[in-house]
C-alpha positions in Angstrom: -35.9 54.2 -32.2 -35.7 50.9 -33.9 -31.9 50.5 -33.5 -31.9 49.9 -29.8 -34.6 47.2 -30.0 -32.8 45.5 -32.8 -29.5 45.5 -30.8 -31.3 44.1 -27.7 -32.7 41.3 -30.0 -29.3 40.5 -31.4 -27.8 40.2 -27.8 -30.5 37.9 -26.5 -30.6 35.5 -29.5 -27.0 34.1 -29.0 -27.0 32.2 -25.7 -25.2 29.0 -27.1 -21.7 30.5 -26.5 -22.2 30.5 -22.7 -24.0 27.2 -22.3 -20.9 25.2 -21.3 -19.8 27.5 -18.5 -22.3 27.8 -15.6 -22.5 31.3 -14.0 -20.9 31.7 -10.7 -23.9 33.8 -9.2 -27.6 33.0 -9.8 -28.4 36.8 -9.6 -26.6 37.4 -13.0 -29.0 35.1 -14.9 -31.7 36.8 -16.9 -35.2 36.2 -15.7 -36.1 34.2 -18.8 -33.1 31.7 -18.4 -34.4 28.5 -16.9 -32.0 27.3 -14.1 -32.7 23.5 -14.6 -31.0 23.7 -18.0 -27.5 24.2 -16.5 -27.9 21.6 -13.7 -29.0 18.9 -16.3 -26.0 19.7 -18.5 -23.6 19.6 -15.5 -25.0 16.2 -14.3 -24.7 14.8 -17.7 -21.1 15.9 -18.0 -20.1 14.2 -14.7 -22.0 11.0 -15.3 -19.8 10.4 -18.4 -16.7 10.1 -16.3 -15.4 6.4 -16.3 -15.8 4.5 -12.9 -12.9 2.2 -13.5 -10.2 2.4 -10.8 -6.8 3.7 -11.6 -3.5 2.7 -10.0 -4.0 -1.1 -10.6 -7.6 -0.8 -9.2 -6.3 -0.7 -5.7 -7.9 2.6 -4.7 -11.2 2.0 -2.8 -12.2 5.7 -3.1 -12.7 5.4 -6.9 -15.0 2.4 -6.6 -18.6 2.6 -7.6 -20.7 4.1 -4.9 -22.8 1.6 -3.1 -20.9 -1.4 -4.6 -18.3 -3.9 -3.2 -15.0 -4.3 -5.0 -14.6 -8.1 -4.9 -11.3 -8.0 -6.7 -9.8 -5.7 -4.1 -11.3 -7.8 -1.3 -9.7 -10.9 -2.7 -6.3 -9.4 -3.2 -6.4 -8.1 0.4 -7.3 -11.5 1.8 -4.7 -13.3 -0.3 -2.0 -10.8 0.7 -2.9 -11.1 4.3 -2.8 -14.9 4.2 0.5 -15.0 2.5 2.0 -12.5 5.0 0.6 -14.4 7.9 1.8 -17.7 6.6 5.3 -16.4 5.9 5.5 -14.9 9.4 4.5 -18.2 10.9 7.1 -20.1 8.9 9.8 -17.8 10.3 8.7 -18.0 13.9 7.6 -21.6 14.0 11.1 -23.2 14.8 11.4 -21.0 17.9 7.9 -21.7 19.0 8.4 -25.5 18.6 11.7 -25.3 20.7 10.0 -23.3 23.4 7.0 -25.6 23.6 9.1 -28.8 23.8 11.2 -27.2 26.6 8.1 -26.3 28.5 6.6 -29.8 28.2 9.9 -31.7 29.0 9.9 -33.3 32.5 13.3 -33.3 34.1 13.2 -35.1 37.5 15.4 -34.0 40.2 16.7 -37.5 40.9 17.8 -38.1 37.3 21.3 -39.7 37.7 23.9 -40.1 35.1 24.1 -43.8 34.1 26.8 -45.4 31.9 25.1 -48.0 29.9 28.3 -49.1 28.2 29.2 -51.5 31.0 26.3 -53.5 32.1 26.3 -54.8 35.7 27.3 -58.5 35.8 27.5 -61.2 38.4 30.1 -64.0 38.6 28.8 -67.6 38.6 31.3 -70.4 39.3 31.0 -73.6 37.4 30.7 -76.8 39.3 33.3 -79.3 38.2 32.7 -82.8 39.3 35.6 -84.9 40.7 34.8 -87.9 38.6 35.6 -86.2 35.3 37.8 -88.2 33.1 41.0 -86.9 31.7 39.6 -87.0 28.2 36.8 -84.6 29.0 39.2 -82.1 30.8 41.6 -82.4 27.9 38.9 -81.2 25.3 37.4 -78.5 27.6 37.7 -74.9 26.5 40.1 -73.1 28.8 38.3 -69.8 28.2 35.2 -71.2 29.9 36.9 -73.1 32.6 36.8 -70.1 35.0 33.8 -68.4 36.5 31.2 -67.0 34.0 29.8 -63.5 33.9 26.1 -63.0 33.3 24.1 -59.8 33.4 22.1 -59.2 36.5 18.3 -59.7 35.6 16.4 -56.5 35.7 13.1 -56.1 37.4 10.1 -56.6 35.2 6.4 -56.0 35.5 3.6 -58.6 35.4 3.6 -58.6 31.6 7.4 -59.2 31.4 8.5 -55.7 30.4 11.6 -54.3 32.0 10.8 -51.6 34.6 12.4 -48.3 33.8 14.1 -47.1 37.0 15.6 -43.8 35.6 14.9 -41.6 32.7 18.6 -41.5 31.8 18.6 -45.2 30.9 19.2 -45.4 27.2 18.3 -49.2 27.0 14.8 -48.5 28.2 14.2 -45.2 26.5 11.9 -45.2 23.4 13.7 -44.5 20.2 11.5 -41.5 19.5 12.1 -39.7 22.7 14.8 -37.0 23.0 17.2 -37.6 25.9 16.4 -35.7 29.0 18.2 -32.4 29.6 20.0 -32.4 26.3 19.2 -28.8 25.7 19.2 -25.8 28.0 17.6 -23.2 25.7 15.4 -22.7 22.7 18.3 -22.5 20.2 19.9 -25.6 21.7 16.4 -27.5 21.5 16.2 -26.4 17.7 19.5 -27.9 17.1 18.9 -31.1 19.1 15.5 -31.6 17.4 17.0 -31.2 14.0 19.9 -33.6 14.5 17.8 -36.2 16.4 17.3 -39.4 14.2 13.6 -39.7 15.1 12.8 -36.0 14.2 14.9 -34.2 11.7 14.9 -30.5 10.5 11.4 -30.7 9.0 10.0 -31.4 12.6 10.7 -27.7 13.4 7.5 -26.8 11.5 5.1 -29.2 13.2 1.8 -27.6 13.8 2.5 -24.8 11.2 -0.9 -24.8 9.6 -2.7 -24.7 12.9 -0.5 -22.0 14.2 -1.1 -19.8 11.1 -4.8 -20.3 11.2 -4.9 -19.5 14.9 -2.9 -16.2 14.4 -5.1 -15.1 11.6 -8.3 -15.8 13.4 -7.1 -14.2 16.5 -6.0 -11.0 14.7 -9.3 -10.9 13.0 -11.8 -11.8 15.8 -10.2 -9.7 18.6 -10.8 -6.3 17.0 -14.4 -7.3 16.0 -15.2 -8.4 19.5 -13.6 -5.3 21.0 -15.7 -3.0 18.8 -18.8 -5.0 19.6 -18.1 -4.8 23.4 -17.2 -1.1 23.1 -20.4 -0.3 21.2 -22.4 -2.1 23.9 -20.7 -1.2 27.1 -18.7 1.8 26.4 -21.4 4.2 27.6 -21.8 2.5 31.0 -18.1 1.8 31.8 -16.0 4.5 33.3 -12.3 4.9 32.4 -10.1 2.8 34.8 -6.9 4.7 33.8 -5.7 7.1 31.2 -3.4 6.0 28.3 -0.9 8.6 27.1 -2.8 10.7 24.7 -6.2 9.0 25.1 -8.7 7.8 27.6 -9.9 4.2 27.4 -11.3 1.5 29.7 -9.1 -1.5 30.6 -12.0 -3.8 31.0 -13.1 -3.9 27.3 -9.7 -4.8 25.8 -9.0 -7.5 28.3 -12.5 -8.9 27.9 -12.1 -9.0 24.1 -8.8 -10.9 24.4 -10.3 -13.3 27.0 -13.3 -14.1 24.7 -11.0 -14.6 21.7 -8.7 -16.9 23.6 -11.6 -18.9 24.9 -13.1 -19.4 21.4 -9.8 -20.4 19.9 -8.6 -22.6 22.8 -9.3 -25.9 20.9 -6.8 -24.8 18.2 -4.2 -24.0 20.7 -4.7 -27.5 22.2 -4.4 -29.1 18.8 -1.3 -27.1 18.1 0.4 -28.2 21.3 -0.3 -31.9 20.7 0.8 -31.7 17.1 4.2 -30.2 18.2 4.9 -32.7 21.1 4.0 -35.9 19.2 6.8 -37.8 17.4 7.5 -36.9 13.8 7.9 -40.6 12.9 4.6 -41.8 11.2 4.4 -45.1 13.1 4.4 -43.3 16.5 2.1 -40.5 15.7 -1.3 -40.3 17.4 -2.8 -37.7 15.1 -2.4 -37.4 11.3 -3.3 -33.8 11.1 -5.2 -30.9 12.8 -8.7 -32.1 11.7 -7.9 -35.8 12.8 -6.7 -34.4 16.2 -9.8 -32.3 16.7 -12.1 -35.2 15.8 -10.2 -37.6 18.1 -10.2 -35.3 21.0 -13.9 -34.6 20.7 -14.7 -38.3 20.4 -12.5 -39.6 23.2 -12.2 -36.7 25.7 -15.7 -35.6 26.5 -17.0 -33.9 23.4 -17.3 -30.1 23.0 -18.0 -29.8 26.7 -14.7 -31.3 27.6 -12.9 -29.5 24.8 -13.9 -26.1 26.2 -15.0 -26.4 29.9 -12.8 -29.1 31.4 -11.0 -27.5 34.4 -7.6 -28.6 33.2 -8.2 -26.6 30.0 -10.6 -23.8 31.1 -8.7 -22.5 34.0 -5.3 -22.2 32.2 -7.0 -20.6 29.2 -8.6 -18.0 31.4 -5.4 -17.2 33.3 -3.2 -17.0 30.2 -5.7 -15.0 28.1 -6.3 -12.5 31.0 -2.9 -11.9 32.5 -1.2 -11.4 29.1 -3.3 -8.5 27.9 -3.6 -7.1 31.3 0.2 -6.8 31.6 0.6 -5.5 28.1 -2.1 -2.9 28.4 -2.0 -2.0 32.0 1.7 -1.8 32.8 2.9 0.9 30.3 0.9 3.7 31.8 1.7 2.7 35.3 5.4 2.5 34.6 5.4 5.7 32.6 4.1 7.6 35.7 6.6 5.9 38.0 9.7 6.2 35.7 9.0 9.6 34.3 6.9 11.6 36.9 5.4 14.8 35.8 5.9 14.1 32.1 3.4 12.9 29.6 5.2 10.0 27.9 3.9 8.9 24.5 5.2 7.5 21.3 4.7 10.9 19.7 6.5 13.3 22.0 9.2 11.0 23.5 9.7 7.7 21.5 12.8 6.7 23.4 11.2 7.0 26.8 8.2 5.2 25.6 10.4 2.4 24.2 12.0 2.1 27.7 8.5 1.8 29.3 7.3 -0.8 26.8 10.5 -2.9 27.2 10.3 -2.8 30.9 6.6 -3.7 30.9 7.4 -6.6 28.5 10.0 -8.0 30.8 7.7 -7.9 33.9 4.9 -9.4 31.7 7.2 -12.3 30.8 7.9 -13.0 34.4 4.3 -13.0 35.2 2.8 -15.0 32.3 5.5 -17.6 31.5 4.8 -19.9 34.5 1.1 -20.1 33.6 1.9 -20.7 30.0 4.2 -23.6 31.0 1.5 -25.1 33.2 -1.0 -24.8 30.4 1.3 -26.7 28.0 1.8 -29.5 30.6 -2.0 -29.8 31.1 -2.8 -29.8 27.4 -0.5 -32.9 26.9 -2.5 -34.9 29.4 -5.2 -37.1 27.7 -8.6 -37.1 29.5 -11.5 -39.5 29.3 -11.0 -42.8 27.4 -8.4 -41.5 25.0 -5.0 -43.4 24.6 -2.0 -42.0 26.2 -0.2 -39.4 24.0 3.3 -40.5 22.7 5.6 -37.5 23.0 9.0 -36.8 21.5 10.2 -35.5 24.9 9.9 -37.0 28.5 6.7 -36.3 30.2 5.6 -36.9 33.8 4.4 -40.5 34.3 1.6 -39.4 36.7 -0.8 -36.7 35.5 -1.2 -33.4 37.2 -4.4 -32.5 39.1 -4.7 -28.9 38.2 -2.8 -25.6 37.9 -1.7 -25.4 41.6 -0.8 -29.1 41.6 1.4 -28.7 38.5 3.1 -25.6 39.8 3.9 -27.4 43.1 5.2 -30.6 41.6 7.4 -28.7 39.0 9.0 -26.7 41.8 9.5 -29.6 44.1 10.2 -32.6 41.7 12.3 -31.1 38.9 15.7 -29.6 38.4 16.8 -26.6 36.5 20.6 -27.2 35.8 20.4 -28.0 32.2 21.9 -29.6 30.2 22.1 -32.7 32.3 25.4 -34.6 31.8 25.6 -38.2 30.6 28.0 -41.0 31.5 31.4 -40.5 33.1 31.7 -37.0 31.7 28.4 -36.1 33.3 29.4 -37.5 36.6 32.7 -35.5 36.6 30.8 -32.3 35.5 28.2 -32.8 38.3 31.0 -33.4 40.9 32.8 -30.3 39.7 29.5 -28.3 40.1 29.0 -29.6 43.6 32.5 -28.7 44.6 32.1 -25.2 43.2 28.7 -24.7 45.0 26.9 -23.8 41.8 24.3 -26.7 41.8 21.6 -24.7 43.6 19.4 -24.9 40.5 19.5 -28.8 40.9 17.3 -28.4 44.0 14.5 -26.5 42.5 12.4 -26.6 39.4 12.0 -22.8 39.2 14.0 -22.6 35.9 11.6 -25.1 34.3 8.8 -22.6 34.7 10.8 -20.0 32.7 11.9 -22.0 29.7 11.9 -19.7 26.6 12.5 -16.6 28.7 15.8 -15.7 27.0 14.1 -15.8 23.5 11.2 -13.6 24.7 13.6 -11.0 26.2 15.8 -11.0 23.2 12.8 -10.3 20.9 11.7 -7.5 23.2 15.2 -6.0 23.1 15.2 -6.2 19.2 11.8 -4.4 19.1 13.1 -1.7 21.5 16.3 -1.1 19.4 14.3 -0.9 16.2 11.9 1.5 17.8 14.6 3.7 19.0 16.5 3.6 15.7 13.4 4.4 13.5 11.6 6.7 16.0 8.5 6.8 13.8 6.1 4.8 16.0 7.3 1.4 15.0 6.9 0.3 18.6 3.1 0.4 18.2 3.2 -2.7 16.0 3.3 -5.9 17.9 5.0 -7.9 15.1 8.2 -9.5 16.4 7.1 -9.0 20.0 4.9 -12.1 19.6 8.0 -14.3 19.5 
């Protein structure tokens, strides 16, 4: 009778062998075993695990709960800044060339003038009859005939020679690039690099302002979009359906508009830094901070910087039409080009690439004229500011608004660039007129679309890369911003 009790006692007095392995079912525990003993041992075991991140401390999931990994945050910010600055360095020469072409004023009556042979008039010398033979003997035979003197040019009340034509080299400032010397972005890049007053370093004018603007825009626009979506998403109905999702068109366009309005002073400073001469003695601004301070001081303060009609209206048009075209056109073109088929980047990447390329071409045709007008109005100085010296020709009289700028560009300027110079230019113009190909000389429509070839080429590159990869690379804007 005592053996079973002793066996039971021996079985129950050895629980240490199972203390490190918790039982899978709580029903198997003996009634006398306290459950908190295993939970305390388990928590102690997991708390001894090191919290240090592995894989170079770049995994946010291994960070301490409730804390902020400042090292990871700093690394992310530095990497993003370096990437953005490198992208701006690569794209800035093309942006500078496009901006100078958009600002350049090419009047329709620009004639080719040969400055090598100045116009002269003949003046006969009066010789008296009572000259002695000695005086005539010692006279210079080269000066005995009629003399040739240059015709005096008209001057203003201060004595300065009046400039009658933009093609006159004698009256053109030495820091101004000749009119019509480039017909495209690449030609303007080469002209700017070879021009004695600019140089190759001038291709990166406004680089810091461009980089800061791009970084702020890419950061602010998603934040504003999320804020608007959290506030108005429940009250706004879907205006159309994206391939694979349903979103409202009003919120993304509003976020781009608000971002463009907030960053419009930086865009103004960037444009003026690009168009001003690279020569230090002719510069108006020494840098972006000086430009912003000067504009605020001389052109109406913060109110004029944001709300002047010549700046506010082009900003609203450019910041609204651009996202409206990029977001609204692809779904509409997808239903027109491929009816009855749900076209998206997942199921048909080639078809979706065609839709995006077509929408980008239409968007360029719609947005580029307003971008050109915005650049022209940004160059104009308002208030009591001094006139801005530019490295390209600008219109002597200021524009009175968006409609006035569009009208005068179409009716006053010519599009047949490059404009010839001297006798070769006259022969080339005569040959064009004989071949009936000078229709672009009668309209300034081409002036509104300077840089269109570069934009179309960038869109074609994005389309080809998207077709070749086929892994959704078309969703990244990247090079399309060129």
